[in-house]
LUMDOMAR-708242 format. One record per residue: residue number from 1; residue in one letter; y, z, x of N, C-alpha, C, CB in turn. Coordinates in nm, 3 decimals, always signed. Each point is the difference from the previous one (the first is absolute). Glycine has a CB too. Example, Ala and Ser with C-alpha at 12.3 -4.5 7.8 and 13.67 -1.06 7.14 Angstrom:
! residues 2
     k   r   n_north      n_up    n_east   ca_north     ca_up   ca_east   c_north      c_up    c_east   cb_north     cb_up   cb_east
     1   A    -0.569    +0.780    +1.319     +0.119    +0.000    -0.089    +0.120    +0.000    +0.090     -0.117    +0.125    -0.189
     2   S    +0.222    -0.197    +0.154     +0.119    +0.006    +0.082    +0.109    +0.073    -0.077     -0.063    -0.215    +0.118
***
This chain:
! residues 84
     k   r   n_north      n_up    n_east   ca_north     ca_up   ca_east   c_north      c_up    c_east   cb_north     cb_up   cb_east
     1   M   +11.010    +9.160   +10.009     -0.143    -0.018    +0.014    -0.035    -0.144    -0.029     -0.041    +0.239    -0.064
     2   T    -0.064    -0.286    +0.125     -0.039    -0.138    -0.022    -0.117    -0.009    -0.096     +0.084    -0.058    +0.227
     3   K    -0.201    +0.088    -0.183     -0.120    -0.021    -0.079    -0.060    +0.134    -0.043     -0.043    -0.216    +0.122
     4   A    +0.029    +0.237    -0.252     -0.062    +0.123    -0.051    -0.151    -0.021    -0.004     +0.206    +0.058    -0.137
     5   T    -0.280    +0.044    +0.178     -0.145    -0.012    +0.003    -0.064    +0.120    -0.065     +0.013    -0.135    +0.209
     6   G    -0.130    +0.117    -0.265     -0.089    +0.109    -0.038    -0.105    +0.003    +0.107     +0.042    -0.022    -0.252
     7   D    -0.004    +0.062    +0.372     -0.077    -0.021    +0.121    -0.106    +0.106    +0.027     +0.196    -0.113    +0.087
     8   G    -0.202    +0.215    -0.171     -0.097    +0.106    +0.024    +0.045    +0.101    +0.103     -0.174    -0.161    -0.060
     9   L    +0.292    +0.142    +0.117     +0.055    +0.097    +0.095    +0.077    +0.106    -0.077     +0.014    -0.176    +0.183
    10   E    -0.043    +0.299    -0.152     +0.073    +0.109    -0.064    +0.124    +0.033    +0.082     -0.214    +0.093    -0.098
    11   C    +0.324    -0.072    +0.029     +0.123    +0.040    +0.066    -0.022    +0.136    +0.066     +0.141    -0.130    -0.167
    12   P    -0.105    +0.145    +0.295     -0.019    +0.129    +0.067    +0.089    +0.110    -0.059     -0.060    -0.124    +0.206
    13   A    +0.166    +0.087    -0.278     +0.090    +0.100    -0.056    -0.042    +0.045    -0.139     +0.183    -0.099    +0.134
    14   C    -0.215    +0.002    -0.222     -0.027    +0.038    -0.140    -0.143    -0.030    -0.046     +0.239    -0.043    -0.044
    15   G    -0.317    -0.031    +0.123     -0.139    -0.026    -0.032    -0.023    -0.113    -0.100     -0.037    +0.234    +0.047
    16   Q    +0.142    -0.300    -0.090     -0.014    -0.109    -0.096    -0.046    -0.127    +0.070     +0.178    +0.102    -0.145
    17   D    -0.251    -0.187    +0.071     -0.048    -0.127    +0.051    +0.107    -0.107    -0.018     -0.238    +0.065    -0.053
    18   G    +0.247    -0.154    +0.148     +0.089    -0.115    -0.013    +0.125    +0.014    +0.083     -0.089    -0.035    -0.226
    19   S    +0.119    -0.070    +0.298     +0.118    +0.000    +0.085    +0.054    -0.141    +0.008     -0.086    +0.197    +0.133
    20   G    +0.206    -0.207    -0.085     +0.059    -0.130    +0.029    +0.009    -0.016    +0.150     +0.130    -0.001    -0.216
    21   V    -0.160    -0.117    +0.265     +0.010    -0.027    +0.143    +0.142    -0.046    +0.029     -0.247    -0.062    +0.017
    22   T    +0.316    +0.136    +0.068     +0.139    -0.034    +0.031    +0.013    -0.077    +0.131     +0.070    +0.203    -0.124
    23   N    -0.172    -0.194    +0.211     +0.006    -0.068    +0.129    -0.141    -0.011    +0.056     +0.236    +0.085    +0.043
    24   S    -0.271    -0.199    +0.016     -0.129    -0.018    +0.066    +0.023    -0.066    +0.135     -0.119    -0.019    -0.222
    25   R    +0.046    +0.067    +0.322     +0.007    -0.059    +0.135    -0.140    +0.000    +0.060     +0.241    +0.078    +0.031
    26   V    -0.269    -0.180    +0.047     -0.126    -0.006    +0.073    +0.027    +0.048    +0.142     -0.088    -0.194    -0.142
    27   Y    +0.004    +0.287    +0.189     +0.016    +0.057    +0.134    -0.136    +0.027    +0.059     +0.221    +0.102    -0.063
    28   N    -0.252    -0.163    +0.176     -0.128    +0.020    +0.070    -0.120    -0.014    -0.093     +0.118    +0.150    +0.158
    29   G    -0.119    -0.250    -0.242     -0.114    -0.025    -0.086    -0.009    +0.090    -0.122     -0.115    -0.076    +0.200
    30   T    +0.216    +0.157    -0.224     +0.002    +0.084    -0.120    +0.123    -0.035    -0.084     -0.123    +0.186    +0.122
    31   I    +0.117    -0.153    -0.249     +0.112    -0.024    -0.090    +0.063    +0.134    -0.032     -0.108    -0.209    -0.098
    32   H    +0.235    +0.224    +0.132     +0.074    +0.123    -0.028    +0.086    -0.027    -0.124     +0.003    +0.071    +0.247
    33   R    -0.019    +0.013    -0.349     +0.076    -0.018    -0.123    +0.081    +0.126    -0.031     -0.176    -0.159    -0.085
    34   R    +0.300    +0.138    +0.042     +0.081    +0.108    -0.055    -0.016    -0.010    -0.150     +0.168    +0.000    +0.193
    35   R    -0.197    +0.111    -0.256     -0.024    +0.002    -0.145    +0.093    +0.101    -0.065     -0.240    -0.066    +0.035
    36   Q    +0.264    +0.044    -0.164     +0.079    +0.093    -0.078    -0.073    +0.026    -0.131     +0.218    -0.080    +0.105
    37   C    -0.239    +0.208    -0.135     -0.070    +0.042    -0.121    +0.081    -0.043    -0.123     -0.105    +0.196    +0.123
    38   R    +0.036    -0.254    -0.220     +0.067    -0.041    -0.123    +0.033    +0.120    -0.088     -0.121    -0.218    +0.011
    39   S    +0.052    +0.329    +0.008     +0.023    +0.117    -0.085    +0.114    +0.088    +0.049     -0.240    -0.005    -0.057
    40   C    +0.236    +0.043    +0.186     +0.099    +0.097    +0.050    +0.098    -0.059    +0.101     -0.169    +0.174    -0.038
    41   G    +0.144    -0.297    +0.086     +0.091    -0.062    +0.095    -0.024    +0.035    +0.146     +0.161    +0.001    -0.181
    42   H    -0.261    +0.086    +0.208     -0.030    +0.040    +0.139    -0.039    -0.123    +0.081     -0.075    +0.229    -0.078
    43   R    +0.124    -0.239    +0.201     -0.034    -0.110    +0.090    -0.099    +0.048    +0.105     +0.225    -0.105    -0.038
    44   Y    -0.324    +0.021    +0.066     -0.101    +0.034    +0.100    -0.054    -0.127    +0.063     -0.060    +0.210    -0.125
    45   S    -0.012    -0.196    +0.234     -0.053    -0.114    +0.075    -0.152    -0.003    -0.008     +0.197    +0.008    +0.154
    46   T    -0.251    -0.129    -0.149     -0.144    -0.019    +0.012    -0.026    -0.099    +0.112     -0.037    +0.050    -0.246
    47   V    -0.082    -0.040    +0.305     -0.043    -0.094    +0.103    -0.134    -0.056    -0.046     +0.123    +0.124    +0.188
    48   E    -0.134    -0.256    -0.191     -0.122    -0.065    -0.045    -0.063    -0.076    +0.117     +0.091    -0.020    -0.235
    49   T    -0.221    +0.024    +0.241     -0.073    -0.074    +0.102    -0.127    -0.055    -0.063     +0.095    +0.144    +0.187
    50   H    -0.152    -0.246    -0.126     -0.121    -0.062    -0.053    -0.114    +0.022    +0.099     +0.136    -0.174    -0.125
    51   F    -0.254    +0.197    +0.070     -0.118    +0.023    +0.082    -0.106    -0.103    -0.033     +0.051    +0.244    +0.011
    52   R    -0.128    -0.277    +0.090     -0.118    -0.085    -0.020    -0.113    +0.088    -0.052     +0.072    -0.162    +0.184
    53   P    -0.160    +0.106    -0.266     -0.117    +0.079    -0.042    -0.077    +0.050    +0.122     -0.016    -0.134    -0.213
    54   G    -0.029    +0.257    +0.207     -0.076    +0.057    +0.110    +0.086    +0.063    +0.108     -0.171    -0.169    -0.048
    55   D    +0.299    +0.181    +0.024     +0.090    +0.058    +0.099    +0.014    +0.151    -0.023     +0.125    -0.220    +0.017
    56   A    -0.238    +0.285    -0.039     -0.002    +0.141    -0.041    +0.058    +0.093    +0.106     -0.200    -0.051    -0.137
    57   E    +0.181    +0.020    +0.265     +0.052    +0.087    +0.105    +0.153    +0.005    -0.004     -0.201    -0.052    +0.142
    58   T    +0.263    -0.062    -0.161     +0.146    -0.005    -0.009    +0.048    +0.074    -0.123     +0.002    -0.219    +0.121
    59   I    -0.069    +0.200    -0.231     +0.038    +0.068    -0.125    -0.012    +0.151    +0.016     -0.075    -0.200    -0.133
    60   A    -0.033    +0.247    +0.193     -0.019    +0.144    +0.021    +0.110    +0.055    +0.090     -0.249    -0.026    -0.030
    61   H    +0.285    -0.048    +0.134     +0.107    +0.042    +0.090    +0.132    +0.011    -0.075     -0.118    -0.109    +0.194
    62   L    +0.149    +0.010    -0.276     +0.125    +0.003    -0.075    +0.000    +0.113    -0.103     +0.022    -0.247    +0.033
    63   Q    -0.136    +0.272    -0.096     -0.007    +0.111    -0.096    +0.028    +0.133    +0.070     -0.166    -0.129    -0.138
    64   E    +0.116    +0.144    +0.259     +0.026    +0.121    +0.078    +0.150    +0.012    +0.032     -0.233    -0.013    +0.099
    65   R    +0.296    -0.098    -0.061     +0.143    +0.002    +0.029    +0.082    +0.033    -0.124     -0.038    -0.167    +0.181
    66   V    -0.001    +0.111    -0.294     +0.071    +0.027    -0.126    -0.012    +0.148    -0.035     -0.043    -0.237    -0.080
    67   A    -0.075    +0.294    +0.097     -0.020    +0.142    -0.030    +0.091    +0.087    +0.088     -0.239    -0.047    -0.067
    68   K    +0.249    +0.014    +0.197     +0.087    +0.076    +0.090    +0.146    -0.015    -0.039     -0.166    -0.031    +0.184
    69   L    +0.207    -0.091    -0.218     +0.139    -0.022    -0.041    +0.032    +0.072    -0.130     -0.004    -0.221    +0.115
    70   T    -0.091    +0.222    -0.208     +0.020    +0.069    -0.127    +0.022    +0.149    +0.023     -0.142    -0.172    -0.116
    71   K    +0.063    +0.231    +0.205     +0.018    +0.142    +0.033    +0.136    +0.024    +0.065     -0.248    +0.024    +0.027
    72   A    +0.288    -0.114    +0.062     +0.129    +0.017    +0.068    +0.115    -0.010    -0.099     -0.099    -0.097    +0.210
    73   V    +0.092    +0.002    -0.303     +0.105    -0.014    -0.101    +0.005    +0.123    -0.090     -0.027    -0.250    +0.006
    74   A    -0.088    +0.300    -0.047     -0.005    +0.119    -0.084    +0.061    +0.120    +0.072     -0.207    -0.089    -0.114
    75   A    +0.176    +0.104    +0.242     +0.057    +0.111    +0.078    +0.151    -0.016    +0.012     -0.216    +0.023    +0.128
    76   F    +0.262    -0.144    -0.105     +0.144    -0.025    +0.008    +0.068    +0.034    -0.132     -0.041    -0.180    +0.171
    77   L    -0.016    +0.136    -0.281     +0.059    +0.026    -0.130    +0.002    +0.150    -0.031     -0.078    -0.224    -0.078
    78   D    -0.026    +0.295    +0.120     -0.002    +0.146    -0.019    +0.111    +0.066    +0.079     -0.247    -0.008    -0.039
    79   D    +0.272    -0.040    +0.161     +0.106    +0.055    +0.084    +0.138    -0.028    -0.058     -0.148    -0.028    +0.199
    80   E    +0.164    -0.085    -0.268     +0.129    -0.042    -0.053    +0.030    +0.060    -0.138     -0.026    -0.211    +0.129
    81   S    -0.076    +0.265    -0.197     +0.023    +0.052    -0.133    +0.083    +0.129    +0.006     -0.216    -0.105    -0.077
    82   P    +0.301    +0.125    -0.024     +0.085    +0.120    +0.001    -0.084    +0.127    -0.007     +0.184    -0.130    -0.111
    83   K    -0.145    +0.227    +0.188     -0.068    +0.130    +0.002    +0.079    +0.096    -0.090     -0.091    -0.039    +0.237
    84   G    +0.019    +0.114    -0.312     +0.080    +0.089    -0.080    -0.076    +0.105    -0.064     +0.148    -0.175    -0.036
***
């Protein structure tokens, strides 16, 4: 890990705050970061973008996309969990 942060991002696996950034790349105006939780070691990705003030339509569109992706990930995880 490179830089440890108290970034306010909760680990998707354990819910703890703080991660280390292991890799960052700029792609199409966004910053893609690979992170690793300092508590449990889980690795996950984040995508960062910057908005101009008043860019509410773009923000609303992205929030809608995030909501759809969150549902898709939850459904995938439910399908992958052991049945018993």
